[in-house]
C-alpha positions in Angstrom: -237.4 326.9 -10.5 -234.9 326.5 -13.0 -232.1 324.2 -13.4 -229.0 326.6 -12.3 -231.2 327.0 -8.9 -229.1 325.4 -5.8 -231.0 322.5 -4.0 -230.8 324.3 -0.8 -234.0 325.8 -0.9 -235.9 322.6 -2.7 -235.0 319.8 -0.3 -234.3 318.8 3.2 -230.9 319.8 4.4 -230.0 316.2 5.1 -230.6 315.0 1.4 -228.5 318.2 0.2 -225.8 317.6 2.4 -226.0 313.7 1.3 -226.3 314.4 -2.5 -223.2 317.0 -2.3 -221.1 314.6 -0.4 -222.0 311.4 -2.3 -222.3 312.6 -5.9 -221.1 316.1 -5.8 -224.7 317.3 -6.7 -225.3 320.7 -6.1 -227.9 322.2 -8.5 -231.2 321.2 -10.2 -229.3 320.5 -13.4 -226.8 318.5 -11.3 -229.7 316.0 -9.9 -231.7 315.8 -13.0 -228.6 314.8 -14.8 -228.0 311.8 -12.3 -229.8 309.6 -14.9 -230.9 306.2 -14.0 -228.5 303.6 -14.7 -231.5 301.1 -15.4 -235.1 300.2 -15.0 -236.7 297.5 -13.3 -240.4 296.0 -14.2 -242.5 296.5 -11.3 -243.4 293.2 -9.6 -246.8 291.8 -10.3 -249.6 292.6 -8.1 -251.4 289.5 -6.7 -253.9 288.8 -4.1 -254.6 285.5 -2.5 -256.9 284.3 -4.9 -254.4 284.9 -8.0 -252.8 281.9 -9.9 -249.6 280.1 -8.4 -246.4 281.8 -9.2 -243.1 279.8 -9.8 -240.6 279.4 -7.1 -238.2 282.1 -6.7 -240.3 284.5 -8.6 -240.3 288.0 -7.0 -244.2 289.0 -6.2 -246.1 291.3 -4.6 -249.0 290.3 -2.2 -251.6 293.1 -1.6 -254.4 291.4 0.7 -255.8 291.3 4.4 -254.0 289.6 7.1 -256.2 286.6 8.2 -254.1 284.9 11.1 -251.0 285.5 13.2 -248.5 283.4 15.4 -245.6 284.1 17.1 -242.9 281.6 17.6 -239.8 281.1 19.8 -236.5 281.2 17.7 -233.2 279.1 18.7 -231.4 282.4 19.9 -232.6 282.8 23.3 -235.4 285.5 23.7 -235.8 286.1 20.2 -239.4 285.9 18.7 -240.4 285.0 15.1 -243.8 286.0 13.4 -245.7 284.0 10.7 -248.7 286.0 9.4 -251.3 284.6 6.9 -252.8 286.4 4.0 -256.3 285.1 2.7 -257.7 281.7 3.3 -258.0 278.1 1.6 -256.2 277.0 -1.5 -255.1 280.5 -1.9 -253.7 281.7 1.0 -250.0 283.0 1.5 -247.9 282.9 4.4 -245.1 285.1 5.2 -242.5 284.5 8.3 -240.3 287.4 9.7 -237.3 286.7 12.3 -236.6 288.7 15.1 -239.9 290.2 14.9 -240.8 291.8 18.0 -240.9 295.4 16.5 -243.0 294.0 13.3 -245.6 292.3 15.2 -246.7 295.3 16.9 -248.0 296.6 13.4 -248.7 293.2 11.4 -252.0 292.3 13.4 -255.0 290.8 12.0 -257.3 292.4 9.7 -254.4 294.8 8.6 -254.4 295.3 4.7 -250.7 295.2 3.7 -248.3 294.9 0.8 -245.8 292.0 1.0 -242.8 291.9 -1.5 -240.2 289.3 -1.9 -239.3 285.7 -3.5 -241.8 282.8 -3.7 -241.5 279.4 -2.0 -243.7 276.5 -1.3 -244.1 274.3 2.0 -246.8 271.8 2.1 -248.2 273.2 -0.9 -248.8 276.6 0.8 -247.1 279.8 -1.0 -244.8 281.4 1.3 -242.5 284.4 1.5 -239.5 284.4 3.9 -238.6 287.8 5.5 -240.3 290.1 2.7 -240.3 294.0 2.4 -243.9 295.0 3.8 -245.8 298.1 3.9 -249.1 298.6 6.2 -251.6 300.2 3.9 -254.5 300.3 6.7 -255.0 299.0 9.9 -257.9 298.7 12.7 -255.7 301.2 14.6 -255.4 303.5 11.8 -251.7 303.1 11.0 -250.5 303.5 7.3 -247.6 303.9 5.1 -245.1 302.1 7.7 -243.1 299.3 7.4 -239.8 298.3 5.1 -237.9 301.3 4.3 -237.7 300.2 0.3 -241.6 300.5 0.3 -241.7 303.1 2.4 -239.6 305.2 0.1 -242.3 304.1 -2.9 -245.3 305.9 -0.7 -243.4 309.0 0.0 -241.6 309.2 -3.8 -245.5 308.8 -5.0 -246.7 311.3 -2.6 -249.4 308.8 -1.8 -252.4 309.8 -0.1 -254.4 306.7 0.0 -253.3 302.9 0.0 -254.6 302.7 -3.2 -252.1 305.1 -4.3 -249.3 303.4 -3.3 -250.3 300.2 -4.6 -250.7 301.9 -8.1 -247.3 303.4 -7.6 -245.6 299.9 -6.9 -247.7 298.2 -9.9 -246.0 300.9 -12.2 -244.6 299.6 -15.3 -240.7 300.4 -14.2 -238.9 302.0 -11.4 -235.8 303.8 -12.2 -232.7 302.6 -10.5 -229.8 305.3 -9.7 -226.1 305.2 -9.0 -226.4 305.1 -5.3 -224.4 304.5 -2.2 -224.7 303.2 1.0 -225.6 306.9 2.8 -227.8 307.7 0.0 -230.1 304.7 -1.7 -231.7 304.4 -5.0 -235.1 305.4 -3.3 -233.7 308.2 -1.8 -232.8 309.8 -5.1 -235.9 309.2 -6.5 -237.6 310.6 -3.9 -235.5 314.0 -4.6 -236.0 313.8 -8.1 -239.7 313.3 -8.0 -239.8 316.4 -5.6 -237.8 318.4 -8.2 -239.3 317.8 -11.3 -242.8 318.7 -9.3 -241.3 322.2 -9.0 -239.3 322.7 -12.0 -240.8 325.1 -14.6 -240.8 324.0 -18.3 -237.0 324.3 -19.3 -236.3 326.9 -21.9 -234.2 324.9 -24.6 -230.6 326.1 -24.9 -230.8 324.5 -28.7 -232.3 326.2 -31.6 -235.6 324.2 -33.0 -233.9 323.8 -36.4 -231.0 322.0 -34.9 -233.4 319.7 -32.9 -235.3 319.1 -36.2 -232.3 318.3 -38.0 -231.4 315.5 -35.5 -234.6 314.3 -34.7 -234.3 315.3 -30.8 -237.2 316.1 -28.3 -236.9 319.2 -26.2 -235.0 319.5 -23.1 -238.0 319.8 -20.7 -239.4 316.5 -22.3 -236.2 314.3 -22.0 -235.3 315.6 -18.5 -238.8 314.5 -17.5 -239.2 311.4 -19.4 -235.6 309.6 -18.4 -236.8 309.7 -15.0 -240.4 309.4 -15.1 -241.7 307.9 -18.6 -243.2 304.1 -18.5 -242.5 304.0 -22.1 -239.2 302.2 -23.4 -239.5 304.2 -26.9 -240.0 307.6 -25.0 -237.0 306.7 -22.5 -234.8 305.7 -25.7 -236.1 309.1 -27.3 -234.8 311.0 -24.1 -231.4 309.0 -23.9 -230.7 310.3 -27.7 -231.5 314.0 -26.5 -229.5 313.7 -23.4 -226.6 312.1 -25.1 -226.4 315.1 -27.7 -226.6 317.6 -24.5 -223.4 315.9 -23.0 -221.6 316.5 -26.2 -222.8 319.9 -26.6 -221.7 320.9 -23.0 -218.5 319.2 -23.3 -217.7 321.1 -26.5 -219.1 324.2 -25.4 -216.4 324.2 -22.4 -213.8 323.3 -24.9 -214.7 326.0 -27.7 -214.8 328.3 -24.6 -211.4 327.5 -23.6 -210.3 327.4 -27.3 -211.2 331.1 -28.1 -210.5 332.6 -24.8 -206.7 331.5 -25.3 -206.9 332.7 -29.1 -208.3 336.0 -27.8 -204.8 336.7 -25.8 -202.0 338.2 -27.1 -199.3 335.8 -28.5 -195.7 336.5 -29.1 -195.3 336.8 -32.9 -192.0 335.7 -34.5 -191.7 335.5 -38.5 -189.4 333.0 -40.0 -186.1 334.6 -40.8 -184.2 333.3 -43.9 -180.9 334.2 -42.0 -181.9 332.6 -38.6 -180.9 329.5 -36.5 -184.1 327.7 -37.9 -183.1 328.5 -41.8 -179.5 327.3 -41.1 -180.6 323.9 -39.5 -183.2 323.3 -42.2 -180.1 323.6 -44.7 -178.0 321.6 -42.8 -180.2 318.5 -42.3 -178.6 315.3 -43.1 -182.1 314.3 -44.4 -184.7 315.5 -46.6 -188.2 316.6 -44.8 -190.9 314.4 -46.2 -194.2 316.1 -47.7 -196.0 315.7 -44.7 -193.2 317.2 -42.4 -193.0 320.0 -44.8 -197.1 320.7 -44.9 -196.6 320.7 -40.9 -193.4 323.0 -40.6 -195.5 325.6 -42.9 -198.4 325.6 -40.8 -196.4 325.8 -37.4 -194.1 328.5 -38.8 -197.3 330.8 -39.9 -199.2 330.3 -36.7 -195.7 331.5 -34.5 -195.8 334.3 -36.8 -199.4 335.6 -35.8 -200.2 337.7 -33.1 -202.7 335.3 -31.4 -201.2 332.0 -29.4 -200.7 328.6 -31.3 -202.5 326.1 -29.6 -201.9 322.8 -31.7 -201.7 318.9 -31.1 -199.0 317.3 -33.4 -199.6 313.7 -33.3 -197.6 310.9 -35.5 -196.3 307.6 -35.3 -193.1 306.5 -33.5 -190.3 307.9 -35.8 -192.4 310.0 -38.1 -190.3 313.0 -37.2 -192.0 315.1 -34.7 -189.0 316.0 -32.8 -187.2 317.9 -35.8 -190.4 319.8 -36.4 -190.3 321.1 -32.8 -186.7 321.9 -33.0 -187.6 324.1 -36.1 -190.5 325.8 -34.6 -188.5 326.5 -31.3 -185.6 328.0 -33.2 -188.1 330.4 -35.0 -189.0 331.6 -31.6 -185.2 331.8 -30.6 -184.5 333.9 -33.7 -187.2 336.5 -32.6 -185.2 336.7 -29.3 -187.5 334.4 -27.2 -187.2 331.1 -24.9 -188.7 328.1 -25.4 -189.6 325.1 -23.0 -189.8 321.4 -24.2 -191.8 319.4 -21.0 -191.0 315.9 -20.9 -192.5 313.2 -18.7 -189.2 311.5 -17.9 -185.7 312.2 -17.3 -184.6 309.4 -19.7 -186.7 311.2 -22.4 -185.7 314.8 -21.3 -181.9 313.5 -21.8 -182.5 311.9 -24.7 -184.0 315.1 -26.2 -181.1 317.3 -24.6 -178.7 315.1 -26.5 -180.5 314.9 -29.8 -181.2 318.7 -30.2 -177.5 319.4 -29.2 -176.3 316.8 -31.8 -178.4 318.1 -34.9 -177.5 321.7 -33.8 -174.0 321.2 -33.0 -172.2 324.6 -32.9 -175.5 326.5 -33.1 -176.1 325.2 -29.4 -172.7 326.6 -28.0 -173.9 329.9 -27.4 -171.5 331.8 -25.5 -168.9 329.0 -26.0 -165.7 328.6 -27.9 -166.6 327.4 -31.1 -170.1 328.2 -31.4 -171.6 330.3 -34.3 -172.0 334.1 -33.9 -176.1 333.7 -33.6 -175.8 330.1 -31.6 -178.1 329.5 -28.7 -177.6 327.3 -25.6 -179.9 324.3 -24.9 -180.1 323.6 -21.0 -181.6 320.6 -19.1 -183.4 320.9 -15.6 -184.5 317.6 -14.0 -185.3 316.8 -10.6 -182.4 314.5 -9.9 -179.5 316.9 -10.9 -177.4 318.0 -8.2 -178.2 321.2 -6.2 -175.3 323.1 -8.0 -176.4 321.9 -11.1 -179.7 323.0 -10.7 -178.6 326.4 -9.7 -176.5 326.6 -12.8 -179.4 325.8 -15.0 -182.0 328.0 -13.2 -179.4 330.8 -13.5 -179.1 330.1 -17.3 -182.9 330.1 -17.7 -183.8 333.4 -15.7 -181.0 335.1 -17.6 -181.9 334.4 -21.0 -179.0 332.5 -22.0 -180.9 329.3 -22.7 -182.7 329.7 -25.7 -184.2 326.3 -25.6 -184.9 324.6 -21.9 -185.4 320.9 -21.8 -186.8 319.6 -18.7 -189.2 317.4 -16.7 -192.0 318.4 -13.8 -188.8 320.3 -12.4 -189.7 323.0 -14.9 -192.9 323.7 -13.1 -191.3 324.7 -9.6 -191.8 328.2 -8.2 -188.2 328.5 -8.0 -187.3 328.5 -12.0 -188.1 331.8 -13.7 -187.8 332.3 -17.5 -186.5 335.6 -19.0 -188.6 335.6 -22.2 -190.7 332.2 -22.3 -192.8 332.4 -25.6 -193.4 328.7 -26.7 -194.0 325.7 -24.8 -193.7 322.1 -26.3 -195.2 319.1 -24.4 -193.7 315.7 -25.4 -195.8 312.7 -24.8 -199.1 314.9 -23.7 -201.0 311.9 -22.5 -198.4 312.0 -19.1 -199.8 315.5 -18.6 -202.9 317.5 -17.3 -203.8 320.8 -18.6 -203.4 322.2 -15.1 -199.6 321.2 -15.7 -199.0 323.0 -19.3 -201.0 326.0 -17.9 -198.7 326.2 -15.2 -195.8 326.4 -17.3 -197.6 328.8 -19.4 -198.0 331.3 -16.3 -194.3 331.7 -16.5 -194.2 333.7 -19.6 -193.5 337.2 -20.3 -196.7 339.3 -18.4 -199.3 340.1 -20.8 -198.3 337.4 -23.1 -199.6 333.8 -23.8 -197.0 331.4 -25.3 -197.6 329.3 -28.0 -198.2 325.8 -27.3 -197.3 322.7 -29.1 -198.2 319.4 -27.9 -196.9 316.1 -29.5 -198.0 312.5 -28.7 -196.6 309.6 -30.7 -199.7 307.6 -29.1 -202.1 308.0 -32.3 -205.4 309.6 -30.9 -208.7 308.4 -32.3 -210.8 311.3 -33.7 -213.3 311.1 -31.0 -210.7 311.5 -28.3 -209.0 314.4 -30.4 -212.3 316.1 -30.3 -213.0 315.8 -26.4 -209.8 315.5 -24.6 -208.1 317.5 -27.1 -210.5 319.7 -28.2 -209.0 322.9 -27.3 -206.3 322.2 -29.7 -206.3 322.1 -33.6 -204.4 318.8 -35.0 -201.9 318.0 -37.3 -201.0 314.5 -37.9 -197.6 312.8 -39.3 -198.7 309.4 -40.9 -195.6 308.8 -43.2 -192.6 307.5 -42.2 -189.0 309.0 -43.1 -187.5 307.2 -45.5 -185.1 304.6 -44.9 -187.0 303.4 -41.9 -186.7 299.7 -41.6 -189.6 297.3 -41.4 -190.3 295.5 -37.9 -191.5 291.6 -38.0 -193.8 291.1 -34.8 -194.7 287.6 -33.6 -196.3 286.2 -31.0 -195.1 283.2 -28.4 -197.6 281.6 -26.7 -195.3 279.9 -23.9 -197.7 277.1 -22.7 -198.7 276.0 -26.5 -195.1 276.5 -27.9 -192.7 276.3 -25.1 -189.8 275.8 -27.3 -190.4 279.1 -29.2 -189.3 280.9 -26.1 -186.1 279.1 -26.2 -185.7 279.9 -30.1 -186.3 283.4 -29.2 -183.2 283.5 -26.8 -181.3 281.7 -29.6 -182.6 284.5 -31.9 -181.3 287.5 -29.8 -177.8 285.5 -29.4 -177.6 285.5 -33.2 -178.4 288.8 -33.4 -175.7 289.9 -31.1 -173.3 287.9 -32.9 -174.1 289.7 -36.1 -173.1 293.0 -34.2 -176.3 294.1 -33.1 -178.4 294.8 -29.9 -181.6 293.5 -28.2 -184.1 294.7 -25.5 -185.9 292.4 -23.0 -188.9 294.1 -21.5 -190.4 293.0 -18.3 -193.9 294.3 -16.9 -192.5 295.2 -13.3 -188.9 295.9 -11.5 -189.1 293.4 -8.8 -191.2 291.3 -6.3 -193.4 293.3 -4.2 -196.0 292.4 -1.6 -198.6 293.4 -3.9 -197.5 290.9 -6.5 -197.0 288.2 -3.7 -200.5 288.5 -2.7 -201.6 288.4 -6.5 -199.8 285.1 -6.6 -201.4 283.6 -3.2 -204.9 284.5 -4.8 -204.3 282.4 -7.8 -203.5 285.3 -10.2 -200.1 284.6 -12.2 -197.4 286.5 -11.1 -195.7 288.6 -14.0 -191.9 288.5 -14.8 -189.5 291.0 -13.2 -186.9 293.1 -14.6 -184.1 292.4 -11.7 -185.6 288.7 -11.7 -185.1 288.0 -15.5 -181.4 290.4 -15.3 -180.4 287.9 -12.7 -181.7 284.6 -14.4 -180.3 285.5 -18.0 -177.0 286.6 -16.8 -176.3 283.1 -15.2 -178.3 281.3 -18.1 -179.1 281.4 -21.5 -177.6 284.8 -22.2 -174.6 284.1 -19.7 -172.1 285.0 -23.0 -173.5 288.2 -23.7 -173.2 291.5 -22.1 -176.2 292.4 -20.2 -177.5 295.7 -18.8 -180.5 296.6 -16.3 -182.7 299.7 -16.7 -185.7 300.5 -14.4 -187.5 303.6 -13.0 -185.9 303.0 -9.5 -182.6 303.1 -10.5 -180.8 306.6 -9.5 -180.2 308.8 -12.2 -176.7 308.1 -12.6 -177.3 304.4 -13.0 -179.8 305.1 -15.6 -177.7 307.3 -17.6 -174.6 304.5 -17.3 -177.1 302.1 -18.5 -178.1 304.3 -21.3 -174.8 305.5 -22.3 -173.4 302.0 -22.2 -176.0 300.5 -24.5 -176.4 303.5 -26.6 -172.2 303.1 -27.2 -172.4 299.2 -27.9 -171.2 298.5 -24.5 -174.0 296.1 -23.6 -175.6 293.7 -26.1 -178.7 293.1 -24.2 -181.0 295.7 -22.1 -183.1 294.2 -19.7 -186.0 296.8 -18.8 -189.3 297.9 -17.8 -191.4 300.2 -19.8 -189.0 303.3 -18.9 -187.6 302.9 -22.2 -191.2 303.3 -23.8 -190.5 306.7 -24.9 -187.6 308.7 -25.9 -184.7 305.9 -26.0 -183.1 305.9 -29.6 -180.4 303.3 -30.4 -180.5 302.4 -34.1 -178.5 299.2 -33.5 -180.9 297.7 -31.6 -183.0 294.9 -33.9 -184.7 293.0 -31.5 -187.1 293.4 -28.6 -188.6 290.4 -26.6 -191.5 291.5 -24.2 -192.2 289.0 -21.6 -195.9 288.7 -20.2 -196.8 291.0 -23.1 -200.5 290.3 -22.1 -199.7 292.7 -19.0 -199.3 295.8 -21.0 -201.9 297.8 -23.2 -202.3 297.8 -27.1 -200.9 301.6 -27.4 -198.2 300.6 -24.7 -197.1 297.6 -27.0 -197.1 299.7 -30.0 -194.7 302.3 -28.4 -192.2 299.4 -27.0 -192.1 298.3 -30.5 -191.1 301.5 -31.8 -187.7 301.3 -30.1 -186.7 299.2 -32.5 -186.3 299.1 -36.5 -184.5 302.5 -36.1 -181.7 301.8 -38.2 -180.5 300.2 -41.5 -181.3 296.6 -40.6 -184.7 294.7 -40.5 -186.2 294.6 -37.0 -188.1 291.9 -35.1 -190.4 292.1 -32.0 -191.6 289.2 -30.2 -194.7 289.2 -27.6 -194.5 286.1 -25.2 -197.2 285.3 -22.9 -198.6 282.3 -21.0 -202.0 283.0 -21.9 -204.0 280.3 -23.9 -204.2 280.7 -27.7 -208.1 282.0 -28.9 -208.2 284.0 -25.4 -209.2 287.6 -25.5 -205.8 288.5 -24.4 -204.1 286.4 -27.0 -206.4 288.1 -29.9 -205.5 291.2 -28.5 -201.6 290.3 -28.9 -202.5 288.8 -32.1 -203.9 292.2 -33.4 -200.7 294.1 -32.4 -198.8 291.4 -34.4 -200.4 292.2 -37.6 -200.5 295.6 -38.0 -197.8 298.7 -37.3 -200.8 301.2 -38.2 -200.8 302.9 -34.7 -204.1 304.6 -35.9 -206.0 301.5 -36.0 -204.4 300.1 -32.9 -205.3 303.3 -31.2 -208.9 302.8 -32.1 -208.7 299.1 -30.7 -207.0 300.3 -27.6 -210.1 302.7 -26.9 -212.4 299.7 -27.4 -210.3 297.7 -25.2 -210.2 300.1 -22.4 -213.4 301.8 -23.0 -213.5 305.6 -22.4 -213.1 305.8 -18.4 -211.4 308.6 -17.9 -210.1 309.1 -20.9 -211.1 312.9 -21.0 -208.6 313.3 -17.7 -209.4 316.0 -15.5 -210.9 319.2 -15.1 -209.6 322.5 -13.5 -210.4 321.0 -9.8 -208.6 317.9 -10.4 -211.7 315.7 -10.4 -212.0 312.9 -13.1 -214.6 313.9 -15.8 -216.9 310.9 -16.3 -219.4 311.0 -19.5 -222.5 309.3 -18.5 -224.3 308.7 -21.8 -221.9 310.1 -24.4 -219.6 307.1 -25.8 -216.2 307.9 -27.5 -216.5 304.5 -29.3 -220.3 305.3 -30.9 -221.2 308.7 -30.9 -218.5 310.3 -33.2 -221.3 312.0 -35.8 -222.8 313.3 -32.3 -219.3 314.7 -31.0 -218.7 316.3 -34.7 -222.4 317.9 -34.8 -222.4 319.3 -31.3 -218.4 320.8 -31.9 -219.7 322.2 -35.1 -222.9 324.0 -33.4 -220.6 325.2 -30.7 -218.2 326.7 -33.1 -221.0 328.7 -34.8 -222.8 329.4 -31.3 -219.7 331.0 -29.8 -219.2 333.2 -33.2 -222.3 334.8 -32.9 -221.3 336.6 -30.1 -224.3 336.4 -28.0 -224.7 335.1 -24.3 -225.8 331.7 -24.0 -226.9 331.0 -20.4 -228.2 327.5 -21.2 -225.3 326.4 -22.7 -223.2 327.6 -19.9 -225.3 325.5 -17.4 -224.9 322.5 -19.7 -221.0 323.1 -19.8 -220.4 323.8 -16.0 -219.6 320.4 -14.8 -216.6 320.2 -17.6 -215.4 323.2 -16.7 -215.1 323.4 -13.0 -216.4 321.3 -10.0 -217.4 324.1 -8.1 -220.5 324.7 -10.6 -222.7 327.2 -8.4 -219.4 329.5 -8.1 -219.0 329.0 -12.1 -222.8 329.7 -12.7 -223.2 332.9 -10.6 -219.6 334.4 -12.4 -220.8 333.4 -15.8 
């Protein structure tokens, strides 16, 4: 039997069905990589003559029943049973309730195992309703009793009562992630049965790699993590299997990366007389050295005949969008179309405005005043009217629109492109791999579009090597010249209530000086869920609508206030943003809908209410909405948490640095990895069992290097395919058959 075999022919039909239903386990490899979550020390075996344990200690007694006694319980018709093991000073009593079925097996002269917590009554040791197992009895019964102890007998393949006792006295028991339908002992029984049948596992990793990293063999590790009684050996097994997990993940990613590179991409050389070159000359600012370096990389990859797959990350305001526009224009110059996918309508609309503004006449293709080689920029979002959508789809299908900006509406089947050859995905963390692939499928037949993924949320290297491991990475660290510093302060309201009063006064002062402000709340309005939180004792948080009403009639009554949140209609959102952008609104009360894509240089103050309700990266993103003009800016983080608390320390960390990359590492430690890897092709969350994005960067890098070399050698690697299967598709058996 080998790792890629199905469990159908190895276990009972019931076990096979439950393993699949509860855990998605189908193959031998799946089962053996369902690792124990912990190990427990076996309870000490005691006979009646042994030393007396402490109250509450969990013990196991193995001895012969010397006396039994049934008694009536208060509940009518119910019987209890009290049995005595041993005699004299060392005897032990055990009491069972509702014991009609138990009393038939627990009879005098029966040798039993009892397992439970110790108590004493009149100096006699007693166990209350312990687990029990009949080892031998006068009528020949054996290995009958409580389910947990029966599983020990079954899992240890016990033949005699001594075998069971020996199994229970083992130095450890593996405890597995389990469910109500399938307990840990059920899983252990399946694992033992499979390991008994498993042939020696050929190692998928070369001996020199194992020696370099001091790793045990695959076969040893898969057996030791389940069965070894030595903590040191189990630790070595964990090291090896952690490396396996890194290799499996990287093998899946390198396969995806190389399969896309092997496809044909639309080559588009930089034209000195094209729109991209003209825009570069017309820019009202000079690109930074970092921007020029990234632009050179993008330009050369777009000119190649294999599709670009690149992640561009950089701080808020580092100039990613202008590079994306220049790259898209390079494709338009070659006669192709480009699509820019944004997660929200606010951001999509912002992109449309900024692109058309910076292109000017070059974005007026087919219109009066447009340049001879002008293109057209078209917007498509879900909230547009039917007529607007029809017009946009016509421009897209006919090729009039060289650059198409849109939300998830671009993914709909009714949207057809004329010559789609490049896709830009903004704020990639809001989209899954399957969504960008869905858009890629709209390209010219036989052509795989170039892909540029952008994020303003700095990504720790371990995440870049895993979640974005199928992409090459470029990073913009420097901010464009002229960006103003942002001062960030915390306000712990319970400790310094006057500071919040001062914050409102500071907003009034900024507005008096001709500038504007944001007030951000963590939620829109009062909901049933939030009321339930309040009733359960959890502090309710501020709401945008509640703050808007309170401020408009209170401390900010003299100012012009606007309201912005995701539940407003598209027209109401547009009106609020236009009013704020045009200076007709002094203070915008909002939710995180303004987290990305909102660019109002005159806004210099942001007050975030209940800031402890936001994540670290989210606070950094919000803060990036200010400091975009010529005036220094101030971000205030208000919270009712107590100074010195974990939440307060998190807010202080955000206030102490503007380095988004440092905050991204802190955010990863705060959230742990969770489902940071997103979802595989089937849509199920990918969960790492041993590999830590926090602690295993060297392991991930070593695995990536090995997988890259292994892929380039051109030989089949079935062992690596098995290791990668769960990262590629949930339907692992079908995948393995195909591979």
